[in-house]
N, C-alpha and C positions, 0 to 999 in steps of 0.2 A: 602542477598543484600537488602539494603533499598533505597527507592526513596522518594523525597518529596511528600506529599499528592497532589493529582491532577497532576500527571506527564504530562508534555507537550511533544507532539510528532508531527511528520509530517506524511502524508499519503504516499507520494512517490515522484511524479514529482515536479519540480521547474523550473521556467523560465531559459532557457539556456542563458548565456551571448551572446550578438550579435556577438562577435568575434568568439565564438564557432560555432554558426550557419553558419558563413561564412566558417569555416573549414569543416563542414558537406557538404556544397555546393561544395567546391573545391574537396573534396574526391569523391563525386558522379560524378564529371566531369573527374575524373582520373588525377587531377592536384595537388594532395597532397600525398606524401608518407605516407604509413600506420603508420610508426614510428612517423612521425610528428603529425598525427591525434591522436594517442594514448597519446602522450605527452600533446596535447591540452586538451583532455578529462580529464586527470589527474589534470592538472592545474585548470580547471574549477571545478572539483570535490572538490579540496581543498578550492577554493574561496567560493563555496556554503556552505561547511561545516562551514567555518568561519562565514558566514552570519547567519546560523542557531544558532551557538553558541553565537554570539553577540546578537541575538534576545532573547536568554535565553531558547532555546529549550533543554529539558532534554534528549530526545532520538532522535537524528538526523539521517539523511541519506544524501547522496550527491545530491539528486534531480534527480537521474537517468541521469546524464550527458552523459553517454555512450550509452544510449538507444534511438533509434529513435522512437520506437512505442512499446506498451506494449505486443503485441503478436508476431510481426515480429522479435523482438530481440531474443525471445526464439525459435521460430520455425526454425530460420536460423541455430541454433546450434544443432538441433535434427535430426538425420538421419531418412530418410523416408519422409521428407517434400520437396516439390518442389514449386518454385515460377514461376508463369506465367506472372506476371506484376501487376501494381497497380490497385486497385479498389476504386471507390468513396465511402466515408463514409457519408459525408454530405457537401453541398456547394461545395467548391473547395478543400476540404480535402480528401486526398487519403492515402491508406496504401497498402503495399504488402501483400495480403492475400495468405497464404500458402495453398497448397493442400497436404493431406496425400496420397501418391501414393504407399507406401509400408509399411511394418511393422515398426513402430517407434522404434528407439533404442537410448539409451543414448550414445552419441558419445564423448562428452566433457563437462567439468563443465560449468554451465550456468551463475552463478554469483559469483563464488569463487574469481576471481581476483578483482571484484568490492568490495566484502566484505573485503578482505585482505587490499586493499588500504584505504578504509574508516576507518577500525579499526586502521590502522597505523597512520592515519592523523587526528584523532579526539581527542579532550580533554575529551570526555565523556566516561564513563565506558560501557554504553550500546548503541548499534545502532540497528535500525530496518531494516531488509532486506526485501524489498517488491518483491514478485514474483507472476506473473500471474498464476491463478489456473488452474487445469486441465479441468474443464468444460468450462470455458471461452475460453481457447485455442481451445478446440474442437468446440465450438459454432461458433467461429470466423475464422474457417478454412474450406476449402473444404474437403470433404471426398470422396476419389476415391479408397479406399482400404478396409476399414472396413465394416462389415455388418450392423453396427449401430453406432450412436453417442455414445451410452453407451460403446461399445467396444473400441472406439477411446479414450474416456475420461479415461477409466480405464488403458489403456496403458500409457497415459500421466501421470496418477497418479503414476505408477511404476517409470517412469523417474524422476518425481519430488521427490519421496521418496528417490531415490539414491542421488539426489542433497541435500536434507535436511540432510541426514546422513553425507554427506561430509562436509556441513557447520557446523553441530554440532561438528564434529571431529576437525574442524579448530577454534572452540571457539565461534561460533555464539550462541546467547542466545535468540534472538527475531526475528521471521520470520513472515511477514504478507503475507497472501494469498489473492490476489486480484481477486474477482469473480463478476465483474459488470454484467455479463450475466446470473448468476445462477437462477434468477427469471423470465427470459424472457418467459419461457414456464412452467407454473405451474405444468403440468403433468410430467415434467422432473426434478423437484427439488429433488426427491429422488435419482436420478442418480448423480446429483451434490453433494449431501450430502455424498453419498457413495464414490465418487471419492476423495473428500476432506479427508475423514476418511482414505482411503487407502494411500493417499499421506503422511499423518502425522504419520502413524502407526510405532511404535517402535522408534520414535524420541523424545528425552527428552529435548526439548527447549520450550520456550513460543511461542505459535502460536496465531496470531490474524487473523480474517477474515474481510476483507473490502468489503462491498457491498454498492453501492451508487445508488441513484435515482430509488428506486424500491419499491415494495409493502412490507413494513416491517411487516405488519400483517401476510403475508404469511411466511416470514422468521421466525417470532416468533414461529410459529408452530413447527419449527425444532431446536429451540435453544438448547434443551436438547439432541438432536441427533448428533450434530456436535461437534467433538472432538477438540475444540479450547478453549483457556482460555479467549479470548476477541473478541468482535464484534466491529469493527470500522464503525460507521454509520453516515450519514450526517443528520443535523437538521437545520442548518442556512438557507439553500435554501428553507426549508419549513416554515421559520419564527417561528420555534420551536413549531409548532402546532401539535396536534394529536400524543402525545407521549404515549398513553395508551398501545401500544404494549409492552412497556418496563416492564409492570407488569409481563410478562412471563420470563423476564431475572432474574432468581433466583440465579444462581451460578456464571456465568461468569462475567467478567468485561465489561465495555462499554467504547470504545473510542468515545467520544462525539464530533461531528462536530459543531464548533461554528463560523466558518469563511466560508462565501459563496464564493466559488472559481469562480463563474460565474458572479460576480458583482464587478466592480472596486471600489465601495464605501468601504472605510476602516471602519470596525466596531470599535466603541470606546471601551476602557477597561470596561466602565460601562455596555455597552450592553453585552459584553462577560460574565461579572460577573452575570448579571441578568439571562442569559441563563443557567449558571451553577447552580444557585440557583433553577431554575425551574426544571432541570433534577434531582436534589438531592431529589426531592419529590418522585421520582421513584426508583433511584439507590443511595445507600449510598456512600458518598465520598470516602470511602476506596476501592470501586470497579470502580472508575472513572478515566479515562485518558482523556486528552483534546487535540484535534487536529483540523485541518481544515476539511471541509466536504470531500474533495477529493484532488487530486494533484493540484498544483498551477500553472502548466506550461502555461496555457492560459492567465495569467495576465501579465501586465507589471512588470518587476522585482522589481522596487522600490515599487510598490503597494503590491506585494506579501510579500516583506520584512516587510513593515509597518503593514500588517495584522498579521504577526507572532509576531511582537513587541507588538502590542496591545492585541493579544491573551494572551501572557505571562503576560502583565500588568493586564489584567482582572482576570487571574488565581491568581495572587498575592493578589488581593483584597480579593478573597474568602479564600485564604490560611490564611490571617491575621484573618479573622472571625473564621475559623476553629481552629486556634491556641489558641483562647480564650477558646475553648472546650477541649484543650489538644491534638488535632489531628494535627500532623505535618509531619508524615511520614507513609509509607506503605511498606510491603515487596514486593519484585519482585517475582510475582507468575508465575511459569512456567507451572503448570498444573491446570486443573479445580478444 
């Protein structure tokens, strides 16, 4: 399977249409039948897929239209978790933080229906399936049963491994593991690495690891230990400074973040192209994918879309330059 050089992708989340947010509110109030809510989510999913495709994204997803939050969505489906109520994250933002109150068990598929729907409704050959990783779920949950966070994370890895094998059987080719918390405690990074490796064991798909707003020099010490073929990392928010950690990225691909998801200013195509030229001093273009820093859900939808449009235009500038060197496509690598 071949892709154009510098394949473009998204990270995960995307702004929900305002009408879908109203559906979420009505559902929470008990004023919307579940069947109507599911139909609204699927309609929004198709709408977002079309936006990604119009923008020129090579490897899309549906923006997580059916997910309210990146850990609550998964813990609600895993037996052994219990919710006591919302906790404050920052400002006036809350989420339902789950507690592990008994041994965790795989009760039902986590994202299988999402994947099937997206695959059926996209024009693209490859889609990326983002799933929150075992360490981050453990870190962002209360532990009232396990003797340690390590034990909790490893049981979550077993559950995710079952899901990954199911997705592989259904035809998934690219899974992104989101681990925003894995560098929170430097002494626990080996636990996170082992949990990720247990989760992907025996699964023959392309795995990417997304870690954002963290100490990448610490992460770089583990590049060779983590059994994924790609690292998706943010750079725009750092103004593309301090990229020397990439000297340790010898074998895997880099999903390079060129769009700042916390800034409403839309980057120009020329700015995107300049950033790509800079990172190519560290990573050859054959190992580069291009994506936003992180999920786009906190931005206005029109701004998020234009950022993707300009991201693709910036990529096209560099693709024309690379074509003059005879570099136009790359193989879709599933393994390191």
